[in-house]
C-alpha positions as CSV (number, residue, x, y, z in Angstrom):
1,M,0.5,0.2,0.5
2,P,2.8,2.7,0.7
3,Y,4.3,1.8,-2.6
4,L,1.2,2.8,-4.4
5,I,1.1,5.5,-2.5
6,I,4.5,6.8,-3.5
7,V,3.8,6.3,-7.2
8,A,0.4,8.0,-6.7
9,L,2.1,11.0,-5.4
10,I,4.9,11.0,-7.9
11,L,2.9,11.2,-10.1
12,L,1.1,14.6,-8.3
13,S,4.6,15.9,-8.2
14,A,5.2,15.4,-12.0
15,I,1.8,16.9,-13.0
16,F,2.5,20.0,-10.4
17,S,6.2,20.1,-11.8
18,G,5.3,20.0,-15.3
19,L,2.4,22.2,-15.7
20,T,3.9,25.1,-13.6
21,L,6.5,25.1,-16.1
22,G,4.3,23.9,-19.3
23,F,1.2,27.0,-18.1
24,F,4.1,29.8,-17.5
25,S,5.6,29.1,-20.7
26,L,2.8,30.1,-22.2
27,N,2.1,33.7,-22.7
28,K,-1.1,34.8,-21.6
29,D,-2.0,37.1,-24.5
30,D,-1.0,34.0,-26.9
31,V,-3.2,31.9,-24.9
32,E,-5.9,34.1,-25.1
33,R,-5.6,35.1,-29.1
34,K,-5.5,31.3,-29.8
35,A,-8.7,30.7,-27.6
36,K,-10.9,34.0,-29.3
37,L,-10.0,32.3,-32.5
38,G,-11.4,29.1,-31.9
39,D,-8.7,27.0,-30.3
40,K,-10.5,24.4,-28.4
41,R,-7.4,23.6,-26.3
42,A,-6.5,27.1,-25.8
43,Q,-9.9,27.7,-24.5
44,K,-9.3,25.4,-21.8
45,I,-5.7,26.2,-21.0
46,Y,-7.2,30.2,-20.6
47,S,-10.1,29.6,-18.2
48,V,-7.1,28.7,-15.7
49,R,-4.5,30.9,-17.0
50,K,-6.1,33.9,-16.9
51,N,-5.7,34.4,-13.3
52,G,-1.9,34.0,-13.3
53,N,-1.1,34.1,-9.6
54,L,-3.9,32.2,-8.6
55,L,-3.0,29.2,-10.7
56,L,0.9,29.7,-9.8
57,C,-0.3,29.6,-6.1
58,T,-2.1,26.6,-6.7
59,L,0.4,24.6,-8.5
60,L,3.3,25.7,-6.1
61,I,2.1,25.2,-2.9
62,G,0.3,21.5,-4.5
63,N,3.6,20.9,-5.4
64,V,5.1,21.4,-2.5
65,V,2.6,19.7,-0.2
66,V,2.9,16.5,-2.2
67,N,7.3,16.5,-2.1
68,S,6.4,17.2,1.6
69,V,4.4,13.9,1.9
70,L,6.3,12.4,-0.8
71,S,9.3,12.5,1.7
72,I,7.3,11.1,4.5
73,F,6.4,8.0,3.2
74,L,9.6,7.3,1.6
75,G,11.4,7.6,5.8
76,S,8.6,5.2,6.6
77,I,10.3,2.7,4.6
78,A,14.0,3.6,4.6
79,S,16.1,5.9,7.0
80,G,18.8,8.4,6.9
81,F,21.0,8.7,4.1
82,T,18.8,6.1,2.1
83,A,15.7,7.9,2.5
84,V,17.6,11.1,1.4
85,L,19.0,9.7,-1.7
86,M,16.0,8.0,-2.8
87,A,13.5,11.2,-2.0
88,T,16.1,13.3,-3.9
89,S,16.2,11.2,-6.9
90,L,12.6,9.7,-6.9
91,I,11.7,14.2,-7.4
92,V,14.2,15.1,-9.4
93,I,14.3,12.6,-12.1
94,F,10.3,11.7,-12.0
95,G,8.9,14.5,-10.3
96,E,11.2,17.5,-12.2
97,I,13.2,16.7,-15.2
98,T,11.2,14.7,-16.9
99,P,7.8,16.0,-16.6
100,Q,9.4,20.0,-17.0
101,A,11.2,18.4,-20.0
102,A,7.7,16.8,-21.6
103,F,5.5,20.1,-20.7
104,S,7.4,22.7,-21.9
105,R,7.3,20.6,-25.2
106,Y,3.9,19.7,-25.6
107,A,2.8,22.5,-23.1
108,L,-0.6,23.8,-25.5
109,I,-1.2,19.7,-25.5
110,L,-0.6,18.5,-21.8
111,G,-2.0,21.5,-20.4
112,A,-5.4,21.1,-21.9
113,K,-5.3,17.4,-21.2
114,F,-5.2,18.3,-17.5
115,T,-7.0,21.7,-17.0
116,W,-9.7,19.7,-15.4
117,L,-7.3,18.8,-12.6
118,V,-6.1,21.6,-11.7
119,K,-9.6,23.2,-11.4
120,I,-10.3,20.9,-9.0
121,F,-7.2,22.1,-6.9
122,I,-8.0,25.2,-7.3
123,F,-11.2,24.8,-5.9
124,I,-9.7,22.8,-2.6
125,L,-6.8,25.1,-2.1
126,Y,-8.5,28.3,-3.1
127,P,-9.3,29.4,1.0
128,I,-5.0,29.2,1.1
129,C,-4.7,30.7,-2.4
130,K,-6.9,33.2,-2.9
131,P,-5.6,35.9,-0.2
132,I,-2.1,35.2,-1.6
133,A,-2.9,35.6,-4.8
134,W,-5.0,38.8,-4.3
135,I,-2.1,40.3,-2.5
136,L,0.2,39.6,-5.5
137,D,-2.4,41.0,-8.0
138,K,-1.9,44.6,-5.7
139,T,2.0,44.6,-5.3
140,L,3.1,43.3,-8.1
141,G,-0.3,44.2,-11.0
142,E,-1.4,42.6,-13.7
143,E,0.7,40.8,-16.5
144,M,3.2,42.5,-18.1
145,A,1.7,42.3,-22.4
146,T,4.7,41.4,-25.2
147,I,4.7,43.8,-27.4
148,Y,6.7,43.3,-30.6
149,S,9.0,45.4,-32.3
150,K,8.8,45.9,-35.9
151,K,11.8,43.8,-36.6
152,E,10.5,41.1,-34.0
153,I,7.3,40.2,-35.9
154,A,9.1,40.5,-39.2
155,K,11.2,37.8,-38.1
156,I,8.6,36.1,-36.5
157,I,6.9,36.0,-39.9
158,E,10.0,34.7,-41.3
159,Q,10.0,31.9,-38.9
160,H,6.5,30.6,-39.8
161,V,7.3,30.6,-43.5
162,N,9.9,28.2,-42.6
163,S,8.0,26.3,-40.8
164,D,6.0,23.1,-42.5
165,E,3.2,23.9,-39.7
166,S,2.3,27.4,-41.3
167,N,0.0,28.1,-43.2
168,I,1.7,31.2,-44.6
169,D,3.5,30.9,-47.6
170,S,6.5,33.3,-49.1
171,D,3.8,35.8,-51.2
172,E,2.1,36.6,-48.1
173,K,5.5,36.8,-46.4
174,R,6.8,39.4,-48.8
175,I,3.4,41.3,-48.5
176,M,3.9,41.6,-44.6
177,K,6.9,42.8,-44.4
178,G,6.5,45.1,-46.6
179,A,3.5,46.5,-44.9
180,L,5.6,46.8,-41.6
181,S,8.6,48.5,-43.4
182,F,6.9,50.9,-45.5
183,S,6.3,53.6,-43.2
184,E,9.8,54.0,-42.4
185,K,10.2,54.7,-45.9
186,K,10.8,58.2,-47.8
187,V,9.4,60.0,-50.9
188,K,12.7,60.2,-51.9
189,N,13.4,56.7,-52.2
190,I,10.3,55.6,-54.2
191,M,10.2,58.9,-56.5
192,T,11.0,58.7,-60.2
193,P,13.7,61.7,-60.0
194,K,12.8,65.0,-62.8
195,E,15.4,63.6,-65.2
196,K,13.4,60.8,-66.2
197,M,10.3,62.5,-66.6
198,I,8.9,63.9,-69.7
199,I,7.8,68.1,-69.2
200,L,5.7,69.8,-71.8
201,K,5.8,73.1,-71.9
202,H,2.2,75.2,-71.2
203,D,2.1,77.1,-74.6
204,K,2.8,74.2,-77.2
205,K,0.2,73.8,-79.9
206,L,-0.9,70.1,-80.0
207,D,-0.3,69.6,-83.5
208,E,-0.5,66.2,-85.0
209,K,3.5,65.5,-84.3
210,N,3.1,66.8,-81.2
211,I,-0.3,64.4,-80.3
212,I,1.5,61.6,-82.3
213,Q,5.0,62.2,-79.6
214,I,2.8,62.2,-76.6
215,S,1.1,58.6,-77.8
216,N,4.4,57.1,-78.5
217,S,6.0,58.5,-74.6
218,G,4.0,56.0,-73.1
219,H,2.9,57.8,-70.5
220,S,-0.8,58.6,-69.6
221,R,-0.1,62.0,-67.3
222,I,2.6,63.9,-67.7
223,P,3.4,67.2,-66.2
224,V,2.8,70.5,-67.9
225,Y,5.2,73.8,-67.1
226,K,5.0,77.5,-67.7
227,N,8.6,79.5,-67.5
228,S,10.3,76.9,-65.9
229,K,10.3,73.2,-65.0
230,N,10.2,74.0,-61.7
231,N,6.8,75.9,-61.8
232,I,4.1,73.0,-62.6
233,I,1.1,74.3,-63.3
234,G,-0.9,71.5,-64.5
235,L,-1.4,67.3,-65.5
236,L,-1.8,66.6,-69.1
237,Y,-4.0,63.4,-68.9
238,V,-3.3,61.9,-72.2
239,K,-7.2,60.2,-72.2
240,D,-8.6,63.8,-72.4
241,L,-7.2,64.3,-75.9
242,L,-9.1,60.7,-77.3
243,P,-12.6,62.5,-77.5
244,F,-11.1,64.8,-79.6
245,K,-10.5,64.5,-83.9
246,H,-6.1,66.0,-84.6
247,K,-8.6,69.0,-86.7
248,D,-9.8,69.9,-83.1
249,L,-6.9,69.9,-81.4
250,K,-4.9,72.4,-84.4
251,N,-6.0,75.5,-82.3
252,K,-5.1,74.4,-78.8
253,T,-2.2,74.8,-76.5
254,I,-0.6,71.9,-73.9
255,G,-1.6,74.4,-71.5
256,E,-5.5,74.5,-72.1
257,M,-6.0,70.7,-72.5
258,A,-3.7,70.1,-68.8
259,R,-6.0,69.5,-66.0
260,K,-4.7,72.6,-63.3
261,K,-5.0,70.6,-60.1
262,V,-1.3,69.8,-59.1
263,I,-0.9,68.3,-55.6
264,T,2.7,68.8,-54.3
265,T,4.7,66.6,-52.1
266,Y,7.7,66.5,-50.3
267,L,11.2,64.4,-50.4
268,E,11.0,63.7,-46.7
269,E,7.4,63.0,-46.2
270,T,7.0,59.0,-45.2
271,L,5.2,56.5,-46.8
272,D,2.2,56.2,-44.8
273,D,1.7,59.8,-45.0
274,L,2.3,59.9,-48.5
275,L,-0.5,57.2,-49.0
276,N,-3.3,58.8,-46.8
277,D,-2.9,62.0,-49.0
278,F,-3.5,59.5,-52.3
279,K,-6.8,58.6,-50.3
280,K,-7.7,61.9,-49.3
281,S,-6.9,63.8,-52.6
282,R,-8.4,60.9,-55.1
283,N,-5.4,61.9,-57.1
284,H,-2.8,59.4,-58.5
285,L,0.4,61.4,-59.0
286,F,1.8,63.9,-57.1
287,I,4.8,66.5,-57.9
288,V,7.6,65.9,-55.5
289,V,9.6,69.5,-54.5
290,D,12.6,70.0,-52.6
291,E,12.9,72.5,-49.6
292,N,13.6,75.1,-51.7
293,K,9.8,74.7,-53.9
294,K,11.9,73.3,-56.3
295,M,10.5,69.7,-58.6
296,S,12.7,66.6,-57.9
297,G,10.7,64.5,-59.9
298,I,7.1,62.6,-59.3
299,V,5.8,59.8,-57.5
300,T,2.7,57.9,-58.1
301,I,0.3,55.6,-56.2
302,E,1.8,52.9,-57.8
303,D,5.1,53.0,-56.3
304,V,3.6,53.0,-52.7
305,I,1.8,50.0,-53.5
306,E,5.1,48.5,-54.9
307,E,7.0,49.0,-51.5
308,I,3.8,47.2,-49.7
309,I,3.3,44.3,-51.7
310,G,7.4,43.9,-52.2
311,A,7.0,43.8,-55.9
312,E,7.2,45.8,-59.3
313,I,4.6,47.0,-60.9
314,I,5.1,47.8,-64.5
315,D,3.6,51.3,-65.3
316,E,4.1,54.1,-67.7
317,Y,7.4,55.1,-66.0
318,D,8.6,51.5,-65.7
319,M,8.8,51.2,-69.4
320,E,12.4,50.6,-69.8
């Protein structure tokens, strides 16, 4: 009979020890998130994990009581150094090392299986553990939430892609990493510089030769300037020329056909602010100016999207 009790006590010691490490190796916020997403195992664990200090007191006090009783029973069948050696060996090997190794690897699986037992001990030890847990809650406060930096989240995404159990593919990884980093970049990093732009003078006549030249440029929106190339007065939308016949455009100038709404942005503006500006203005092309209001280039909404999805979108400014 004493041997059966000793075996039962060793099993309880192993469960208490393993659950202590297993439950608290699981981040409370992660378990809650999984539970809200419908993970049945996480839902079971969160029901006890949400009260961290009460759970900790229950498991530790239960473990101490079990190990103390185990030592007494071992002392009844052996004496002196033999009892100490037996107690230490059994508790360390079977009550600590082995269960902690198992529960640390399979915390979610094993924790869910033993939640019912933990609830029983929480109920039994509640009068002792609740006051201690209350004091800990008041003095130490709630568990601190785990907040990840952008770089840490990007690393987590990479680890998920490299795991066979993850359902994140390489395309999703690229887009998520792009979304995390695009706000750190600035307009000057993605714009088309003025050296690569086609700019039209406002008083240039729209004769047949010029129309063909504009059509062959491959651009759908072309900046129009007056006097100086730093003075952009409008944007010529090539589609605005389509309803007209060549003979109807002969007496018109580029400035007359250009749309007068010109929106500027700055070299140092971040891409998240730029994207918001695009959405508010409902324009797809901005003129980029420097601190002296001189034109530096243009930037399009496609340029911003390219940074988010991490892939190039071929538009009229990428003809080369």
